[in-house]
C-alpha positions in Angstrom: 0.0 0.0 0.0 1.4 3.4 -0.9 2.2 5.5 2.1 0.1 8.6 2.4 1.5 12.0 3.2 0.4 15.3 4.6 -0.3 18.2 2.2 3.0 19.5 3.6 4.8 16.2 3.9 7.6 15.5 6.3 9.9 14.3 3.4 9.3 17.5 1.5 9.7 19.6 4.5 13.0 18.0 5.6 14.3 18.1 2.0 13.7 21.8 1.7 15.2 22.3 5.2 18.3 20.3 4.2 18.8 22.5 1.1 18.5 25.6 3.2 20.9 24.2 5.7 23.5 23.6 3.0 23.1 27.0 1.5 23.7 28.5 5.0 26.8 26.4 5.3 25.5 24.6 8.4 26.8 21.1 9.0 24.5 18.1 8.5 24.2 17.5 12.2 22.6 20.9 12.8 19.0 21.3 13.5 17.5 22.4 10.1 13.7 22.1 10.4 10.7 22.6 12.7 10.3 18.8 12.6 13.6 18.5 14.6 13.4 21.7 16.5 10.0 20.8 18.0 11.4 17.6 19.3 14.1 19.6 21.1 16.5 19.0 18.2 16.0 15.2 18.2 15.0 13.3 15.1 12.1 11.3 16.3 9.8 9.5 13.9 6.5 9.0 15.8 5.2 6.7 13.1 7.9 4.2 14.0 6.9 4.5 17.7 3.2 3.6 17.9 3.2 3.7 21.7 4.0 7.4 21.5 1.8 8.2 18.5 -1.6 10.0 18.8 -4.5 9.5 16.4 -7.0 12.1 15.4 -10.0 10.4 17.1 -10.9 10.4 20.8 -9.9 7.1 22.4 -12.0 5.4 25.2 -10.9 6.0 28.7 -9.1 3.1 30.3 -11.0 3.6 33.6 -14.4 4.8 34.9 -15.2 8.4 35.5 -15.2 7.8 39.2 -12.0 5.8 39.2 -9.8 8.8 40.2 -11.8 9.9 43.2 -11.4 11.5 45.6 -8.6 13.3 43.8 -10.6 14.0 40.6 -14.3 13.6 41.0 -16.6 11.6 38.6 -18.6 14.6 37.3 -15.5 16.6 36.4 -14.1 13.6 34.6 -17.3 12.9 32.7 -17.8 16.6 31.6 -14.1 16.9 30.9 -14.0 13.9 28.7 -17.4 13.9 27.0 -17.7 17.7 26.5 -14.4 19.5 26.5 -12.1 16.8 25.1 -14.8 15.6 22.7 -15.3 19.1 21.3 -11.5 19.3 20.6 -11.6 16.0 18.7 -14.6 17.0 16.7 -13.2 20.4 15.8 -9.9 18.8 14.9 -11.6 16.5 12.4 -13.1 19.6 10.7 -9.8 21.4 10.7 -8.0 18.4 9.2 -10.6 18.1 6.5 -10.5 21.8 5.7 -6.7 21.9 5.6 -6.0 18.6 3.7 -4.3 16.8 6.6 -4.0 13.0 6.3 -5.6 11.7 9.5 -3.9 8.3 9.1 -0.6 9.9 10.0 0.4 10.7 13.7 -1.0 13.9 15.0 2.5 14.6 16.3 3.6 15.6 12.8 1.0 18.3 12.7 2.1 19.5 16.1 5.7 19.7 15.0 4.8 21.8 12.0 2.0 23.8 13.6 3.2 27.1 12.2 2.0 25.9 8.8 -1.6 25.6 10.0 -4.5 27.7 11.1 -5.5 28.9 14.6 -8.3 26.4 14.5 -5.9 23.6 14.0 -3.6 24.9 16.7 -6.3 25.2 19.3 -8.1 21.9 18.6 -5.1 19.8 17.5 -3.3 20.9 20.7 -6.4 20.4 22.8 -6.9 16.9 21.4 -3.2 15.9 21.7 -2.9 17.3 25.3 -6.0 15.5 26.6 -5.2 12.2 24.9 -1.8 12.2 26.8 -3.5 13.5 30.0 -5.8 10.5 30.2 -2.9 8.0 29.7 -0.7 9.4 32.4 -3.4 9.1 35.0 -4.5 5.8 36.7 -6.6 4.6 39.6 -3.5 2.7 40.7 -1.3 5.8 40.2 0.7 7.8 42.7 3.8 7.2 44.6 7.2 7.8 42.9 8.8 6.6 39.7 11.6 4.1 39.8 14.4 2.8 37.7 15.9 4.9 34.9 13.2 7.6 35.1 13.9 8.1 38.9 17.6 8.4 38.2 17.0 10.9 35.5 14.7 13.0 37.7 17.3 13.0 40.5 20.0 13.9 38.1 18.0 16.8 36.5 16.4 18.3 39.6 18.4 17.0 42.6 15.6 14.8 44.0 12.0 13.8 43.4 10.8 16.4 45.9 12.7 19.1 44.1 11.1 18.0 40.8 7.7 18.1 42.4 8.3 21.6 43.6 9.4 22.9 40.2 6.6 21.1 38.4 4.0 22.5 40.9 5.4 26.0 40.5 5.0 25.8 36.7 1.4 24.5 37.1 0.4 27.0 39.8 2.2 29.9 38.2 0.7 29.5 34.7 -1.4 32.6 34.3 -4.9 31.9 33.0 -5.4 28.6 31.2 -2.7 26.2 30.1 -0.6 23.2 30.9 2.5 22.3 32.8 4.9 19.6 31.4 7.7 17.3 32.0 9.6 16.9 28.7 12.7 15.3 27.3 14.9 18.0 25.6 17.4 17.8 22.8 20.2 16.6 25.1 18.0 13.8 26.5 17.7 15.8 29.7 14.4 16.3 31.6 12.9 19.8 31.8 9.8 21.3 33.3 7.8 24.2 31.9 4.4 25.4 30.9 2.5 26.5 27.8 -0.6 28.7 27.4 -4.1 27.6 26.3 -3.9 24.3 24.4 -0.3 24.8 23.1 2.2 22.0 23.9 6.0 21.6 23.7 5.9 19.7 20.5 4.7 22.7 18.6 7.3 24.4 16.5 5.9 27.8 17.6 6.1 27.1 21.3 8.6 28.9 23.5 9.0 25.8 25.6 10.0 22.8 23.5 10.6 19.1 24.0 8.9 15.7 23.8 6.2 15.5 26.5 6.4 12.7 29.0 3.6 14.0 31.2 1.4 17.1 31.6 -1.3 18.5 33.8 -4.3 20.4 32.6 -4.7 23.7 34.6 -7.7 25.0 32.7 -10.5 25.6 35.3 -12.7 22.9 33.6 -10.2 20.3 34.9 -10.8 21.0 38.5 -13.4 23.8 39.3 -16.3 21.6 40.4 -14.3 20.1 43.2 -11.6 22.6 43.9 -13.2 25.9 42.9 -10.4 28.5 42.7 -8.0 26.3 44.7 -5.7 25.3 41.8 -2.8 24.5 44.2 -4.9 21.9 45.9 -5.7 20.3 42.6 -2.1 20.3 41.5 -1.1 18.7 44.8 -3.8 16.0 44.4 -2.5 15.2 40.9 0.5 13.3 42.3 -1.9 10.7 43.7 -3.1 9.6 40.2 0.0 9.8 38.1 0.6 6.6 36.1 4.4 6.4 36.5 4.5 3.2 34.5 3.2 5.1 31.5 5.6 8.0 32.0 8.5 5.7 32.5 7.6 3.8 29.3 7.6 7.0 27.3 11.0 7.9 28.7 12.4 4.4 28.0 11.2 4.4 24.4 12.8 7.8 23.7 16.1 7.2 25.4 16.7 3.7 24.3 15.9 4.2 20.6 
């Protein structure tokens, strides 16, 4: 079967970037495209890593709406998933159709070339990608601390798990208005924490904070207001009780051992 491509294909994009790189006299090892830059300078093909790839359709939750209680209540989860996240998925489908995007390709490729697309694609593509990751990195059996290679990497990057928690919480609590806080892997295979506004994410080539997301927390009010009202810090603190460290560790292992 012939492989389908985006209207702005990765092959074409990289080819043009390579030509531009040569014209500028930059070595072949330099970052020459948004495809690489949005991955923190790392050449990651998400199509070859299905466990990291995101589709354009909303996937079923792996747990019941009430499964994360008391940390995230059932009504919030149901509204969040069936209303907010579903709307992003539906609007993304419209944007993809309007802009000629091949929905059989990983959504990550759109994220990494987001400057080529519309505001509608940015808002809804980001919203869909962010939420699909959010559901995965939470679990009724979550909480505790990571172990193994991820734990060692966190200790190396931040000094300790407690220091990491503090920095991550500061990003989540300090994000003005709506947005997300992230743990990402940067171009040097190092862990970083940061935040993005609205439904932007670190994969986007137009984001000020870039890298490959390992985990993220939604700090839009719809993610917590029914239970926590204006107490975002309490919601952020409760988030540690539901993090699926197995999933986060798996993402880290796939990226660092490839």
